[in-house]
C-alpha positions in Angstrom: -18.6 -32.9 7.2 -17.2 -29.4 7.4 -20.0 -26.9 8.0 -19.6 -23.4 6.4 -21.4 -20.3 7.6 -24.1 -20.8 4.9 -24.9 -24.5 6.1 -23.2 -26.0 3.0 -20.8 -29.0 3.4 -17.7 -29.9 1.7 -16.8 -33.6 1.9 -13.5 -34.8 3.5 -11.5 -37.4 2.1 -10.9 -40.6 4.2 -12.3 -39.2 7.2 -15.5 -38.1 8.8 -15.3 -35.1 11.3 -17.9 -34.7 14.2 -18.8 -31.0 13.9 -19.2 -29.4 17.3 -19.1 -25.9 18.8 -18.7 -27.2 22.1 -15.3 -29.1 21.7 -16.8 -32.5 20.9 -14.6 -35.5 19.9 -12.8 -35.4 16.6 -11.3 -38.4 14.8 -7.5 -38.2 14.7 -7.5 -39.7 11.2 -5.9 -37.6 8.6 -5.4 -36.3 5.8 -8.1 -33.6 5.4 -9.3 -32.4 2.0 -8.5 -28.6 2.2 -6.1 -26.0 3.9 -7.6 -23.1 6.0 -6.0 -19.7 5.4 -6.9 -17.1 8.2 -6.4 -13.6 6.8 -7.1 -12.3 3.3 -4.1 -9.9 2.7 -1.2 -10.6 0.5 0.3 -13.3 2.7 -3.0 -15.2 3.0 -3.8 -14.6 -0.8 -0.3 -15.9 -1.8 -0.6 -18.8 0.3 -4.2 -19.6 -1.1 -3.0 -19.3 -4.8 0.2 -21.6 -4.1 -2.1 -24.2 -2.4 -4.2 -24.2 -5.6 -1.1 -24.5 -7.7 -0.2 -27.7 -5.9 -3.6 -29.2 -6.8 -5.2 -28.4 -3.3 -8.3 -26.8 -2.0 -8.5 -23.9 0.2 -10.8 -21.6 2.2 -9.8 -18.1 3.2 -11.4 -16.5 6.2 -11.2 -12.7 6.9 -12.7 -10.9 9.8 -13.2 -7.6 7.6 -15.9 -7.1 5.1 -13.3 -7.1 2.4 -9.9 -8.9 1.9 -6.7 -6.9 1.3 -5.5 -5.9 4.8 -2.7 -3.6 5.3 -1.0 -5.1 2.2 -3.4 -3.3 0.0 -2.1 0.0 1.3 1.5 -0.6 0.9 3.2 2.2 -1.1 6.9 1.6 -2.1 6.9 -1.7 -3.6 8.3 -5.2 -3.1 12.0 -6.1 -2.8 13.5 -8.6 -5.0 17.3 -9.6 -5.9 18.3 -11.2 -9.2 15.0 -10.5 -10.8 14.1 -10.3 -14.4 13.4 -6.6 -14.1 16.9 -5.9 -12.5 18.6 -7.9 -15.1 16.9 -6.1 -18.0 17.8 -2.8 -16.5 21.4 -3.9 -15.9 21.2 -3.6 -12.1 24.0 -5.4 -10.4 22.4 -7.1 -7.4 22.6 -10.4 -5.7 20.9 -12.7 -3.2 24.2 -12.4 -0.9 24.2 -8.7 -1.1 20.6 -8.5 -0.2 21.1 -11.0 2.7 23.8 -8.9 3.9 21.7 -5.7 3.8 18.8 -7.6 5.6 21.2 -8.7 8.4 22.6 -5.2 8.7 19.2 -3.9 8.7 18.2 -5.7 12.0 17.6 -9.4 11.1 19.3 -11.9 13.6 18.0 -15.5 12.4 20.2 -15.8 9.4 18.6 -18.9 8.1 15.0 -17.6 8.2 16.4 -14.2 6.7 18.0 -16.3 4.0 14.6 -17.8 2.9 13.1 -14.4 2.6 15.9 -13.2 0.4 16.6 -16.2 -1.8 12.9 -16.6 -2.5 12.5 -13.0 -3.4 13.6 -13.0 -7.0 11.4 -16.1 -7.9 8.6 -14.4 -5.9 8.7 -11.2 -8.0 8.9 -13.0 -11.3 6.0 -15.2 -10.2 3.8 -12.1 -9.6 4.9 -11.0 -13.0 4.3 -14.2 -14.8 1.4 -15.6 -13.3 -0.7 -12.4 -12.6 0.5 -10.3 -15.5 1.6 -7.5 -13.1 3.8 -4.5 -14.1 6.7 -4.5 -11.7 9.0 -2.6 -14.3 10.3 0.2 -12.0 13.0 -0.3 -9.5 14.2 2.1 -6.6 16.6 2.0 -4.0 15.0 2.5 -0.3 16.9 3.1 2.8 19.4 0.3 3.9 19.8 -1.2 0.5 23.0 -1.4 -1.4 21.3 -1.7 -4.8 17.9 -0.7 -6.4 15.8 -3.7 -5.6 12.3 -2.3 -4.6 9.8 -3.2 -7.6 6.7 -1.3 -8.3 4.6 -0.6 -11.5 3.7 2.6 -13.3 0.2 3.2 -12.0 -1.5 2.8 -8.7 0.1 1.8 -5.4 1.8 -1.6 -5.7 0.4 -3.1 -2.5 -3.2 -2.6 -4.1 -2.3 -3.6 -7.3 -0.6 -6.9 -6.3 -2.8 -7.8 -3.6 -6.0 -7.3 -5.7 -4.7 -9.4 -8.6 -4.1 -12.3 -6.2 -7.6 -11.7 -4.7 -9.1 -11.7 -8.1 -7.5 -15.0 -9.0 -8.9 -16.8 -6.0 -12.4 -15.2 -6.7 -12.2 -16.4 -10.4 -11.2 -20.0 -9.2 -14.2 -19.9 -6.7 -16.5 -19.0 -9.4 -15.3 -21.5 -11.9 -15.2 -24.3 -9.5 -18.5 -23.4 -7.7 -16.7 -23.0 -4.4 -15.3 -26.5 -4.5 -11.6 -25.7 -5.0 -11.6 -22.2 -3.3 -13.8 -20.2 -1.0 -13.5 -16.8 0.7 -15.5 -16.1 3.8 -15.5 -12.4 5.0 -16.8 -11.1 8.2 -15.5 -14.4 9.7 -13.7 -13.7 13.1 -11.5 -16.8 13.9 -11.1 -17.1 17.6 -9.9 -20.6 18.3 -7.7 -23.3 16.6 -8.8 -26.7 17.1 -6.4 -29.4 17.9 -6.1 -33.1 18.2 -3.3 -35.0 19.9 -0.9 -31.9 19.4 -1.7 -31.3 15.9 -4.0 -28.2 14.6 -6.8 -29.9 12.8 -9.0 -26.8 12.2 -10.4 -23.5 13.4 -13.5 -22.1 15.0 -14.9 -18.7 13.8 -17.9 -16.4 14.4 -19.9 -14.9 11.6 -23.3 -13.0 11.9 -23.3 -13.8 15.8 -23.0 -17.7 15.0 -20.2 -20.0 15.6 -18.8 -22.3 12.9 -15.9 -24.6 12.1 -13.6 -25.3 9.3 -11.4 -28.5 9.4 -7.8 -28.8 8.0 -4.4 -27.5 8.6 -4.2 -23.8 9.2 -2.1 -21.1 7.8 -2.1 -18.0 9.9 -1.6 -14.9 7.8 -3.6 -12.5 10.1 -0.9 -9.6 10.5 0.4 -7.8 13.4 -1.1 -5.8 16.4 -0.2 -2.3 15.4 -3.6 -0.9 15.7 -4.8 -2.3 19.1 -4.9 0.4 21.7 -6.8 -1.3 24.2 -5.3 -1.7 27.8 -5.0 -5.4 27.4 -3.5 -5.4 24.0 -0.2 -6.8 22.8 1.0 -3.2 22.1 0.2 -2.2 25.7 1.9 -5.2 27.2 5.2 -5.0 25.2 5.4 -1.4 23.9 3.5 0.9 26.4 5.7 3.8 25.3 4.1 3.9 21.9 0.6 3.8 22.9 0.4 7.6 22.2 1.5 7.5 18.7 -0.6 7.5 15.7 -0.8 4.4 13.4 -0.8 3.6 9.7 -2.4 0.2 10.5 -6.0 -0.7 9.8 -8.2 -1.3 12.8 -8.1 -5.0 12.0 -4.6 -5.3 13.3 -5.2 -6.6 16.7 -2.8 -9.6 17.1 -5.5 -12.2 16.8 -3.4 -14.8 15.1 -0.5 -14.4 17.6 -2.9 -14.9 20.5 -4.7 -17.9 19.0 -1.2 -19.5 18.3 -0.1 -18.8 21.9 -3.2 -20.5 23.1 -2.2 -23.8 21.7 1.4 -23.5 23.0 3.2 -21.6 20.0 6.2 -19.7 20.9 6.4 -16.0 20.2 9.4 -13.9 19.9 10.6 -10.2 19.3 7.1 -8.7 20.4 8.9 -5.7 21.7 10.2 -4.8 18.3 7.5 -2.5 16.7 8.6 -0.4 13.9 7.9 3.4 14.0 7.9 4.8 10.5 9.2 8.3 10.1 6.9 9.5 7.6 3.2 9.4 8.4 1.5 12.1 6.6 0.1 14.9 8.6 -3.1 16.5 7.3 -3.5 20.2 8.1 -6.8 20.7 10.0 -6.6 17.0 11.4 -3.2 16.9 12.9 -4.3 14.6 15.7 -5.9 11.9 13.8 -4.9 8.5 15.1 -4.8 6.8 11.9 -2.6 8.3 9.3 -1.7 7.7 5.7 1.9 6.8 5.1 4.4 8.6 2.9 6.1 6.0 0.8 9.8 5.4 1.5 10.2 5.6 -2.2 9.8 9.4 -1.9 13.0 9.7 -0.2 14.4 6.9 -2.5 14.0 9.2 -5.6 15.6 12.2 -3.9 13.2 13.6 -1.3 14.9 15.5 1.5 13.8 15.7 5.2 14.1 19.0 6.8 13.1 20.4 10.3 11.3 23.4 11.4 14.4 25.7 10.7 15.0 24.1 7.3 18.0 22.0 8.1 18.6 18.4 7.2 19.3 16.3 10.2 19.6 12.7 9.0 20.4 10.4 6.2 17.0 10.1 4.3 17.9 6.5 3.3 18.9 5.3 6.7 17.2 2.5 8.7 13.6 3.7 9.8 14.4 3.4 13.4 17.4 5.6 12.8 15.3 8.2 11.0 12.7 8.3 13.5 15.2 8.6 16.3 16.9 11.6 14.7 13.4 13.2 14.4 13.0 12.9 18.2 16.2 14.9 18.5 15.0 17.8 16.4 12.3 20.3 16.1 9.0 19.7 14.5 7.3 20.2 12.1 9.3 18.0 9.7 8.7 18.4 6.0 9.6 15.8 3.2 10.5 17.9 0.1 10.8 16.7 -3.4 12.0 18.9 -6.2 10.9 18.9 -9.7 13.0 16.0 -10.8 12.2 13.7 -7.8 8.4 14.6 -8.3 8.3 13.7 -11.8 10.0 10.3 -11.1 7.3 9.4 -8.6 4.7 11.6 -10.2 1.7 9.3 -9.5 2.4 9.2 -5.7 2.8 13.0 -5.6 -0.6 13.6 -7.3 -2.4 11.0 -5.1 -1.0 12.7 -1.8 -2.0 16.2 -3.1 -5.5 14.8 -3.9 -5.9 13.6 -0.4 -4.7 16.9 0.9 -1.5 15.5 2.7 1.0 17.1 0.3 1.3 20.6 -1.1 2.7 22.1 -4.3 4.9 25.2 -4.1 5.8 27.0 -7.2 9.3 27.9 -5.9 11.6 27.4 -3.0 10.8 31.2 -2.3 7.1 30.3 -1.6 8.0 27.3 0.6 10.5 29.3 2.7 8.0 32.2 2.9 5.4 29.6 4.5 8.0 28.2 6.8 9.0 31.6 8.0 12.6 31.1 7.1 14.8 32.9 4.8 15.0 31.4 1.4 18.7 31.5 1.8 18.5 28.8 4.4 17.1 26.3 1.8 19.6 27.5 -0.9 22.5 26.7 1.7 21.0 23.4 2.6 20.7 22.3 -1.0 24.1 23.5 -2.0 25.8 21.7 0.9 23.9 18.4 -0.3 24.9 18.9 -3.8 28.4 19.4 -3.0 28.4 16.2 -0.9 27.1 14.2 -3.9 29.8 15.6 -6.3 32.3 14.7 -3.9 31.0 11.2 -3.2 31.0 10.6 -6.9 34.5 11.7 -7.3 36.0 10.1 -4.1 33.6 7.5 -2.7 36.1 5.8 -0.3 37.7 8.8 1.5 34.9 10.8 2.9 35.3 12.1 6.5 32.2 10.4 8.0 31.1 6.7 8.3 28.5 5.8 5.8 25.5 3.4 5.8 25.3 0.6 5.2 29.1 0.8 4.8 32.0 2.9 3.5 32.6 6.5 3.8 30.4 9.7 3.4 31.0 13.3 2.4 27.5 14.5 3.8 27.9 16.4 7.0 24.5 16.5 8.3 24.0 12.8 8.2 27.7 12.1 8.7 27.7 13.8 12.1 24.9 11.1 13.3 27.2 8.4 12.3 25.1 7.1 9.5 26.5 9.2 6.6 24.7 9.3 3.2 26.4 7.9 0.3 23.7 7.3 -2.3 22.3 10.5 -4.1 19.7 10.9 -6.5 18.0 13.8 -8.3 20.1 16.4 -6.5 20.0 20.1 -7.4 22.5 22.8 -6.6 21.4 25.7 -4.3 21.4 28.2 -7.2 18.1 26.5 -8.4 16.2 26.4 -5.4 14.7 29.9 -5.2 12.8 29.3 -8.6 12.6 25.5 -8.3 9.0 23.9 -7.8 8.7 21.6 -4.8 6.0 19.0 -3.7 6.1 18.9 0.2 4.4 17.0 3.0 4.7 17.5 6.7 5.4 14.2 8.3 5.5 12.6 11.6 6.4 9.3 13.2 3.8 6.6 13.2 3.4 2.9 14.4 3.8 0.9 11.3 4.9 -2.6 11.6 5.4 -5.6 14.2 8.7 -7.3 13.7 7.6 -9.8 16.4 5.2 -12.6 16.2 5.0 -16.4 16.1 8.3 -18.3 15.9 8.6 -20.2 12.6 10.9 -22.7 10.8 12.4 -22.1 7.5 9.4 -24.0 6.0 7.0 -21.5 7.8 6.0 -24.1 10.3 4.9 -22.6 13.7 7.2 -23.9 16.6 6.2 -24.5 20.1 8.2 -23.2 23.1 10.5 -26.1 23.0 11.5 -25.4 19.4 9.3 -28.3 18.1 7.0 -27.9 15.0 3.3 -27.9 15.8 1.8 -30.2 12.9 -0.9 -28.5 10.9 0.2 -24.9 11.8 2.0 -22.4 9.6 2.3 -18.7 9.6 3.2 -16.1 7.0 3.6 -12.3 6.9 3.6 -10.0 9.8 2.1 -12.6 12.1 5.4 -14.4 12.0 8.3 -13.2 14.2 12.1 -13.4 13.9 12.1 -12.7 10.1 13.3 -9.2 10.4 14.8 -9.0 13.8 14.6 -5.5 15.5 14.0 -3.5 12.2 12.5 -4.3 8.8 13.9 -2.8 5.7 11.4 -0.8 3.3 10.1 -3.0 0.6 10.4 -6.2 2.7 6.9 -6.3 3.9 5.2 -7.3 0.6 8.2 -9.6 0.0 7.6 -11.3 3.5 4.1 -11.9 2.4 4.8 -13.4 -0.9 8.1 -15.4 0.0 6.7 -16.9 3.1 3.2 -17.3 1.8 4.8 -19.4 -1.2 6.8 -21.4 1.2 3.8 -22.1 3.6 1.4 -23.0 0.7 4.0 -25.4 -0.7 4.7 -27.1 2.7 1.0 -27.2 3.9 0.0 -28.7 0.5 2.7 -31.4 1.0 1.6 -31.8 4.6 -2.0 -32.7 3.9 -1.9 -33.9 0.4 1.3 -36.1 0.4 1.8 -37.8 -2.9 -1.4 -36.3 -4.3 0.4 -32.8 -4.8 -0.2 -32.0 -8.5 1.3 -29.0 -10.3 -1.4 -26.9 -11.5 -1.7 -23.8 -13.5 -3.9 -21.0 -11.9 -5.1 -19.9 -15.3 -6.5 -23.3 -15.9 -8.3 -23.4 -12.7 -9.8 -19.9 -13.2 -11.4 -21.0 -16.5 -13.2 -18.7 -18.8 -15.2 -17.1 -16.1 -13.8 -13.7 -15.0 -15.6 -13.4 -11.7 -16.0 -9.6 -12.4 -18.4 -7.3 -14.0 -17.2 -4.4 -16.1 -17.3 -1.0 -14.3 -20.1 0.2 -16.6 -22.3 -2.6 -15.2 -22.5 -0.8 -11.8 -26.4 0.1 -11.7 -28.4 1.6 -8.9 -29.6 -1.4 -6.7 -33.6 -1.2 -6.8 -34.2 -1.6 -3.0 -30.7 -0.5 -1.7 -30.6 1.0 1.6 -28.5 3.9 0.3 -31.1 4.6 -2.2 -34.0 4.4 0.2 -32.3 6.9 2.6 -31.4 9.3 -0.3 -33.8 12.0 -2.0 -35.3 10.6 -5.2 -32.5 10.7 -8.0 -34.6 10.1 -10.9 -33.5 13.4 -12.4 -30.1 12.9 -11.1 -28.1 15.0 -8.6 -26.0 18.1 -9.0 -22.5 18.5 -7.4 -23.9 21.3 -5.1 -26.6 18.6 -3.8 -23.7 16.0 -3.4 -21.8 18.8 -1.4 -24.6 18.8 1.3 -23.6 15.3 2.3 -20.2 15.4 4.0 -20.4 13.8 7.4 -19.8 10.4 8.7 -23.6 9.9 9.2 -24.4 11.1 5.7 -21.6 10.7 3.1 -21.9 11.1 -0.7 -19.2 10.9 -3.3 -19.2 11.1 -7.1 -17.3 8.7 -9.3 -17.2 8.9 -12.9 -20.7 10.5 -13.3 -22.3 8.4 -10.7 -23.3 9.6 -7.3 -22.7 7.2 -4.4 -24.2 7.1 -0.9 -21.3 5.5 0.9 -22.5 6.2 4.5 -23.1 2.5 5.2 -19.9 1.4 3.5 -17.5 3.5 5.5 -16.8 1.3 8.2 -16.3 -1.8 5.8 -13.9 0.2 3.6 -10.6 -1.7 3.6 -8.6 1.7 3.6 -10.4 3.1 6.4 -13.2 5.7 6.9 -10.9 8.6 6.5 -9.9 7.5 3.0 -13.5 8.2 1.8 -14.4 11.1 4.1 -11.5 13.0 2.6 -13.6 13.1 -0.6 -17.2 13.5 1.1 -19.4 15.8 -1.0 -16.8 15.8 -3.9 -16.0 14.2 -7.1 -13.3 11.6 -6.2 -12.8 10.0 -9.7 -9.3 10.8 -10.2 -7.9 9.9 -6.8 -10.1 6.7 -6.8 -8.7 5.7 -10.3 -5.1 5.9 -8.7 -5.8 3.1 -6.3 -8.7 1.0 -7.5 -9.1 -1.1 -10.5 -12.3 -0.2 -12.6 -14.5 -2.9 -11.4 -14.3 -2.3 -7.7 -17.7 -0.6 -7.2 -19.5 -3.0 -9.5 -18.1 -6.1 -7.5 -18.2 -4.7 -3.8 -20.5 -1.7 -3.5 -23.2 -1.6 -6.4 -25.8 -0.7 -3.9 -24.1 2.4 -3.2 -24.9 4.0 -6.6 -28.1 6.2 -6.2 -28.0 8.0 -9.4 -26.2 10.2 -12.1 -24.4 13.4 -11.7 -26.2 16.1 -13.6 -24.9 19.7 -14.6 -25.6 22.3 -11.9 -24.3 25.5 -13.5 -23.3 27.9 -10.9 -24.3 25.5 -8.2 -22.0 22.7 -9.2 -19.2 25.3 -9.6 -19.7 26.6 -6.1 -19.8 23.1 -4.6 -16.4 22.5 -6.1 -15.0 25.9 -5.1 -14.5 27.2 -8.5 -16.0 30.2 -10.0 -19.1 29.6 -12.2 -18.5 29.8 -16.0 -21.3 30.9 -18.1 -21.4 29.7 -21.7 -21.4 32.7 -24.2 -24.4 33.3 -26.4 -24.4 30.9 -29.5 -22.4 32.5 -32.4 -20.3 35.0 -30.1 -17.2 32.7 -30.3 -17.5 32.3 -34.1 -17.9 36.2 -34.7 -14.9 36.8 -32.4 -12.7 34.4 -34.2 -13.6 36.0 -37.7 -12.7 39.6 -36.0 -9.2 38.3 -35.1 -8.6 36.8 -38.5 -9.6 40.0 -40.1 -7.3 42.2 -37.9 -4.3 39.8 -38.5 -5.0 40.3 -42.3 -5.2 44.1 -42.0 -1.8 44.1 -39.9 -0.2 41.6 -42.6 -1.0 44.0 -45.2 0.2 47.1 -43.4 3.6 45.3 -42.7 3.8 44.3 -46.4 3.5 47.9 -47.5 6.3 48.9 -45.0 8.5 46.3 -46.2 8.1 47.5 -49.7 9.3 50.8 -48.4 12.3 49.2 -46.6 11.0 50.1 -43.2 11.0 46.6 -41.9 13.7 43.8 -41.8 12.3 41.0 -43.6 13.9 38.3 -41.5 12.2 39.6 -38.4 8.9 40.4 -39.6 6.3 37.9 -37.9 9.0 36.2 -36.0 7.4 34.5 -33.1 10.1 32.3 -31.7 
């Protein structure tokens, strides 16, 4: 029997496995009764849900305390061609056009890229239909010939999509008592188990003990963009990037690639590591190794990139490697500037970034120029040039003097001179508006973002060995798989890679180990009436929580001034919706990294929290962190928030003041009436407040 970390067993059909952590003998008989997914991000959760849809059983192993991975931090959206949303909006797009863009963007293996693209429309529709996700907004990102990057109206799309799929697995786990689905966290897989050339299971470590799961394996463990150790894949294949910051979580250390190579799997393109041009720089913490990412959608809605002198230097919608390359040639700091219309189109993102202190609002172009130390005329000229190019492009799109990207001609000089002219313009303003135009602005810098290389796969997500032969029982999906994007990935295709190949891997793995027993099944049916969640209001302080034990007595609640005293990594409190949380012990487990919480240490983080998280997150994953209620602290609370204290007026003062105003208005009205009778006032203008 297969032994789980808690000692429970799940019976295997038609075979009895000999459990051993010492490499003991295993029966060569097959089939198994479950599939094993390594990695709980979007690729892993897509694969797990797909296996359930085919009547299978699945266990998901994740080495982190919580599932989600990098997928939950994705900010721009998911690509899809010929989707229901595109059709409803009248967007002219096709699989053929998307494939052409993907190949132009860097993909080299056409047949694999074709799977990515032709599965994209069904993948986006599947997310909307099966998980009731809002993907009603569509933007055009760099390298795309049509708007095809889908997102919803609220929250970051990565978090919204990934969390919905995690919830479904959790619901099925609860409804089936763990028979159909299980999630095991803090489980670090370190070895694939093989028998006669086939992968038949995995060995993992949890709580210092070694366990095994048996069945075919789908690797969904991500890339290696956060491994800065000297023996890492990054150090081996791209030592020139080791000095850069990263947008990746610390879990991205290439474990799946290494385990695959250990059983003879081929890897490719490991040298192709994508450096994203717009990592967000927080003033005062410029040297942070891990940085938040400015969504490419910010440039898609019309954001402009300027250098230290205020000059545009690139096509904002060019390939990521191109934009990064142009940044190396110019002078930092670089700023990503969104005018009023662009900011309003992507309002949610801007508010979130400002809340995190990585974007700043300027009431006017004059204010921005003053802080940059340049004449406002420079910004006026730059915007005027951009505006004129947009007008010429609209009037005569085929005869501009510069080559355009991805094809055609461009009238835009700054980008045209780089050979990658801009041809798509959105939310453009003339220079005459700049001086008084409000802007949202972020300082940005290149960051390690995505690994295009990984294990070589077939069009069925099967992992191949060094001879190009399928390794039975081993699949890969998401960033762990190489060859999908070539030397550059288009924005919006990361989440797509996870869902397209996650669905393919799930289908193929189910067919592999279940054969004729594959049975189409509705996820909603498996989930049953149980929700697997508690309402947000159910979050109560744990009676014996470590956080509460370490905190002062909160029987009477805490003021914001008291919360503001706890602002370090060793002692971190935050406020969420009137509840005080001691999140010190939770910092290292937070899927978004420690910095995401420490940014709001000692503060009320309710608004920014709601921008990313569903309402039940605390109740489900960190109920012990709640230590008491927030109570009014008068001047102390105001001081802690940086605002002046506001004293309440004595009772009755407001009412008396209002009565005085009414009486004065009546006197004035009577005087004006008398004057009007005397012909001193023009009737049509009296009391005109327009």
